[in-house]
Structure formats: C-alpha cells, structure tokens
C-alpha positions as CSV (number, residue, x, y, z in Angstrom):
1,X,27.1,46.0,58.0
2,X,27.7,46.8,54.4
3,X,28.7,43.2,53.8
4,X,25.5,42.0,55.5
5,X,23.4,44.3,53.2
6,X,25.2,43.0,50.1
7,X,24.7,39.4,51.2
8,X,21.1,40.0,52.0
9,X,20.7,41.7,48.6
10,X,22.3,38.7,46.9
11,X,20.2,36.2,48.7
12,X,17.1,38.3,47.9
13,X,18.1,38.5,44.2
14,X,18.8,34.7,44.2
15,X,15.4,34.0,45.8
16,X,13.7,36.3,43.3
17,X,15.6,34.6,40.4
18,X,14.5,31.1,41.6
19,X,10.9,32.3,41.9
20,X,11.0,33.9,38.5
21,X,12.5,30.7,37.1
22,X,9.7,28.6,38.7
23,X,7.0,31.0,37.3
24,X,8.6,30.9,33.9
25,X,8.7,27.1,33.9
26,X,5.1,27.0,34.9
27,X,4.1,29.4,32.2
28,X,6.2,27.4,29.7
29,X,4.3,24.3,30.7
30,X,1.0,26.1,30.2
31,X,2.1,27.3,26.8
32,X,3.1,23.8,25.8
33,X,-0.2,22.5,27.0
34,X,-2.0,25.1,24.9
35,X,0.1,24.3,21.9
36,X,-0.8,20.6,22.3
37,X,-4.5,21.5,22.6
38,X,-4.3,23.7,19.4
39,X,-2.6,20.8,17.5
40,X,-5.3,18.4,18.6
41,X,-8.0,20.9,17.6
42,X,-6.3,21.4,14.2
43,X,-6.2,17.6,13.7
44,X,-9.9,17.5,14.6
45,X,-10.7,20.3,12.2
46,X,-8.7,18.6,9.5
47,X,-10.5,15.4,10.1
48,X,-13.8,17.3,9.9
49,X,-12.8,18.9,6.5
50,X,-11.7,15.5,5.2
51,X,-15.0,13.8,6.3
52,X,-17.0,16.6,4.7
53,X,-15.0,16.1,1.4
54,X,-15.5,12.4,1.5
55,X,-19.2,12.7,2.1
56,X,-19.4,15.2,-0.8
57,X,-17.4,13.0,-3.1
58,X,-19.4,9.9,-2.3
59,X,-22.7,11.6,-2.6
60,X,-22.5,11.9,-6.4
61,X,-22.0,8.2,-7.3
62,X,-24.3,7.0,-4.6
63,X,-27.0,9.4,-5.7
64,X,-26.6,8.2,-9.2
65,X,-26.9,4.6,-8.0
66,X,-30.0,5.4,-6.1
67,X,-31.6,7.1,-9.1
68,X,-30.6,4.2,-11.4
69,X,-32.0,1.7,-8.9
70,X,-35.3,3.6,-8.7
71,X,-35.5,3.6,-12.5
72,X,-34.7,-0.1,-12.6
73,X,-37.3,-0.9,-9.9
74,X,-40.0,1.1,-11.8
75,X,-39.1,-0.7,-15.1
76,X,-39.2,-4.1,-13.4
77,X,-42.6,-3.3,-11.8
78,X,-43.9,-2.2,-15.3
79,X,-42.5,-5.4,-16.9
80,X,-44.1,-7.5,-14.1
81,X,-47.4,-5.8,-14.5
82,X,-47.4,-6.3,-18.3
83,X,-46.4,-9.9,-18.0
84,X,-49.0,-10.7,-15.3
85,X,-51.8,-8.9,-17.2
86,X,-52.0,-11.5,-19.9
87,X,-50.6,-14.5,-18.1
88,X,-47.2,-13.9,-19.4
89,X,-48.0,-12.9,-23.0
90,X,-46.8,-9.7,-24.5
91,X,-49.9,-7.5,-24.5
92,X,-47.9,-4.3,-24.6
93,X,-44.7,-4.8,-26.6
94,X,-44.0,-1.0,-26.7
95,X,-44.2,-0.9,-22.9
96,X,-41.9,-3.9,-22.6
97,X,-39.4,-2.3,-24.9
98,X,-39.6,1.0,-23.0
99,X,-39.0,-0.8,-19.7
100,X,-36.2,-2.9,-21.1
101,X,-34.5,0.3,-22.5
102,X,-34.8,1.9,-19.1
103,X,-33.1,-1.1,-17.5
104,X,-30.4,-1.1,-20.2
105,X,-29.8,2.7,-19.8
106,X,-29.1,2.4,-16.1
107,X,-26.5,-0.3,-16.5
108,X,-23.5,2.1,-17.3
109,X,-24.6,4.5,-14.5
110,X,-24.6,1.7,-12.0
111,X,-21.2,0.4,-13.2
112,X,-19.6,3.9,-13.3
113,X,-21.0,4.7,-9.8
114,X,-19.8,1.5,-8.3
115,X,-16.4,1.9,-10.0
116,X,-16.0,5.5,-8.7
117,X,-17.2,4.6,-5.2
118,X,-14.8,1.7,-4.9
119,X,-12.0,3.9,-6.2
120,X,-12.7,6.5,-3.6
121,X,-12.8,3.9,-0.8
122,X,-9.5,2.5,-2.1
123,X,-8.0,6.0,-2.1
124,X,-9.1,6.4,1.5
125,X,-7.7,3.1,2.5
126,X,-4.3,4.0,0.9
127,X,-4.4,7.4,2.5
128,X,-5.1,5.8,5.9
129,X,-2.1,3.6,5.5
130,X,0.1,6.4,4.1
131,X,0.5,4.5,0.8
132,X,1.4,7.0,-1.9
133,X,-0.9,7.0,-4.9
134,X,1.0,8.4,-7.9
135,X,-0.5,10.2,-10.9
136,X,-1.4,8.2,-14.0
137,X,-2.1,9.1,-17.6
138,X,-5.8,9.1,-18.4
139,X,-8.0,10.2,-21.3
140,X,-9.9,13.3,-20.4
141,X,-12.9,12.4,-22.5
142,X,-13.3,9.0,-20.7
143,X,-13.4,10.8,-17.4
144,X,-15.9,13.3,-18.6
145,X,-18.1,10.5,-20.1
146,X,-18.1,8.7,-16.8
147,X,-19.1,11.9,-14.9
148,X,-21.8,12.6,-17.4
149,X,-23.2,9.1,-17.0
150,X,-23.2,9.7,-13.2
151,X,-24.8,13.1,-13.3
152,X,-27.0,12.7,-16.3
153,X,-30.0,11.9,-14.0
154,X,-29.7,15.2,-12.2
155,X,-29.9,17.5,-15.1
156,X,-31.3,15.6,-18.1
157,X,-34.5,17.6,-18.2
158,X,-33.1,21.0,-17.4
159,X,-29.6,21.2,-19.0
160,X,-28.2,20.1,-22.3
161,X,-24.5,19.1,-22.2
162,X,-22.4,19.2,-25.3
163,X,-19.2,17.1,-24.8
164,X,-16.7,18.1,-27.5
165,X,-13.6,16.8,-25.8
166,X,-10.9,15.4,-28.2
167,X,-10.4,11.7,-27.7
168,X,-6.6,12.2,-28.0
169,X,-6.4,14.6,-25.0
170,X,-4.5,12.8,-22.2
171,X,-3.5,14.2,-18.8
172,X,-1.4,12.9,-15.9
173,X,-3.3,13.2,-12.7
174,X,-4.2,11.5,-9.4
175,X,-6.9,8.9,-10.0
176,X,-10.3,10.2,-9.4
177,X,-9.3,13.8,-8.9
178,X,-10.2,15.0,-12.4
179,X,-13.5,13.3,-12.2
180,X,-14.3,15.0,-8.9
181,X,-13.3,18.3,-10.4
182,X,-15.6,17.8,-13.4
183,X,-18.5,16.5,-11.2
184,X,-18.2,19.5,-8.9
185,X,-18.1,22.0,-11.8
186,X,-21.1,20.4,-13.5
187,X,-23.1,20.0,-10.2
188,X,-22.4,23.6,-9.2
189,X,-23.3,24.9,-12.7
190,X,-26.6,23.1,-12.5
191,X,-27.3,24.4,-9.0
C-alpha cells in the first residue's frame, strides 16, 4: 500500500511537472511574441523619428527654394511688364535693374538649396544601403555662409546676423551635419 501511494505520488508529480512545463513553454512563446511586437514597434517608432528628421531637414532648403522662386517670378513679371509697356524699350531702367538684381540675388540661394537637398537625399540613399559616410574636413565659414544664404529670406527683415567666423577654421565632420546644426540653431533663435 505504501508503495502504491509512492508510485501514485510520483506519477502525480510527473504529471504536474509536465503540465507546468507545457504552461511554461506557452508563456515563453507569449513572451517571445511580445518581444517581437515590441521590436517591431521600436522599428516603427525609429522610422517615424527618422522621417520627422528628414522632413525637418528638407524643409529648410526647399523653403529657401520656394522663396527664391517667388522672388524670381515677381522679378520676371516686373521685367515683362516694363518691357511690354513700351514695346520692348527701357521705360523704367531703375525698375529693370531692381528686377535683375532680385534675380541675381536668388541664384546662390537656389544653388545652395539644391546642393543641400541633393546631399541629404544622397545621404539617405547611402544610409538605406548601409554605405558608410565618413567625416570630411570642411571650412566652418563656408558651411555658415551656405546656411545664411538659405535662411536669409526668413529673417532678413527681423534679425541682423554678424558672421565673424575665421576663414582658417576647419573641422572634420559628417557632410551636412554641421550645416543642419547651424540651420537649426538659427531657425530656433529666430523663432
């Protein structure tokens, strides 16, 4: 009788052990599924942060392009009006010169904006392919000059910027990063 109770107890312990193992395996699978879901959510959140950063970074040069294009269109309309008024003769040379200056002044903004936008898109392409982009040595004043050309339209009437950077100052950074830092600092300061 004692042996039967011992065997029954062992069988019961074995059955409980098997049930506990099955429950533990099921819980482990649930935990693994939750970890996978968390990783997927983290990837989505990271992608969202990356897209927000991209939109923020592209907004500055594209906004500068839009402003420069508006200035160019206004200047072209003015030139067309002046030239049409007198059948193509210069009835308002001061107006023509002012419109021509406006067109000329937008050229570096358009070039810098296009250059920065293309550089950002190239950086994204390389990042998407996991191509490393190493730091390069650049002149700090050239970066700031480019940023000021881009942002000049947004604060030319409200803020005066004094650029006293030394032309000999060089720094080794990732391409575009220093420009984004300067652009963000200036934009946030104006805001």
